[in-house]
C-alpha positions as CSV (number, residue, x, y, z in Angstrom):
1,M,-22.6,-23.0,-27.9
2,A,-23.6,-19.7,-26.2
3,V,-24.1,-16.9,-28.6
4,P,-25.4,-13.4,-27.8
5,K,-28.9,-12.9,-29.1
6,R,-28.5,-9.1,-29.4
7,R,-25.6,-6.8,-29.9
8,V,-24.5,-5.1,-26.6
9,S,-24.7,-1.3,-26.9
10,K,-21.6,0.8,-26.3
11,A,-23.2,2.5,-23.3
12,R,-24.0,-0.9,-21.6
13,R,-20.6,-2.3,-22.4
14,D,-18.8,0.8,-21.0
15,K,-21.0,0.9,-17.9
16,R,-19.9,-2.7,-17.2
17,R,-16.2,-1.9,-17.7
18,S,-16.2,1.4,-15.8
19,N,-15.6,-0.1,-12.3
20,V,-12.4,-1.8,-13.3
21,W,-10.3,1.4,-13.3
22,K,-11.3,2.8,-9.9
23,L,-8.4,2.9,-7.5
24,D,-8.7,3.3,-3.7
25,A,-6.4,5.5,-1.7
26,P,-4.5,3.4,0.9
27,T,-5.8,3.8,4.4
28,L,-3.3,5.6,6.7
29,V,-3.3,6.0,10.4
30,R,-1.1,8.0,12.8
31,C,1.5,6.1,14.8
32,K,0.9,6.5,18.5
33,Q,4.6,6.7,19.3
34,C,6.0,9.1,16.7
35,G,2.9,10.5,14.9
36,E,4.0,9.5,11.4
37,Y,1.4,8.1,9.0
38,T,1.6,4.4,8.5
39,V,-0.5,1.5,7.1
40,P,-2.6,-0.1,9.7
41,H,-1.6,-3.5,11.2
42,K,2.1,-3.0,10.2
43,V,5.2,-2.0,12.1
44,C,5.9,1.7,11.9
45,G,8.7,2.4,9.5
46,S,10.1,5.4,11.3
47,C,10.1,4.3,15.0
48,G,9.7,0.4,14.8
49,Y,6.8,0.2,17.2
50,Y,3.7,-2.0,16.8
51,K,0.8,-1.9,19.2
52,G,2.8,0.1,21.7
53,K,5.7,-2.4,21.8
54,L,9.2,-2.0,20.2
55,V,9.4,-4.6,17.5
56,V,12.3,-3.4,15.3
57,A,15.2,-1.5,16.9
58,K,15.9,1.5,14.8
59,D,19.4,3.2,14.7
60,E,19.5,6.8,15.8
61,D,21.2,9.0,13.2
């Protein structure tokens, strides 16, 4: 059975665990039709366009 030969110090242990809690901000791009920020490779939620084509018809309010 594998057993640690030496005790792992708190600094070494914490260095190993430090990367777990880093969060990345989502990438946002501007829609070419309406200028709203949206996630890349997704249909724009405000106008319904994707790659310059109307994909989802939005109701005008």
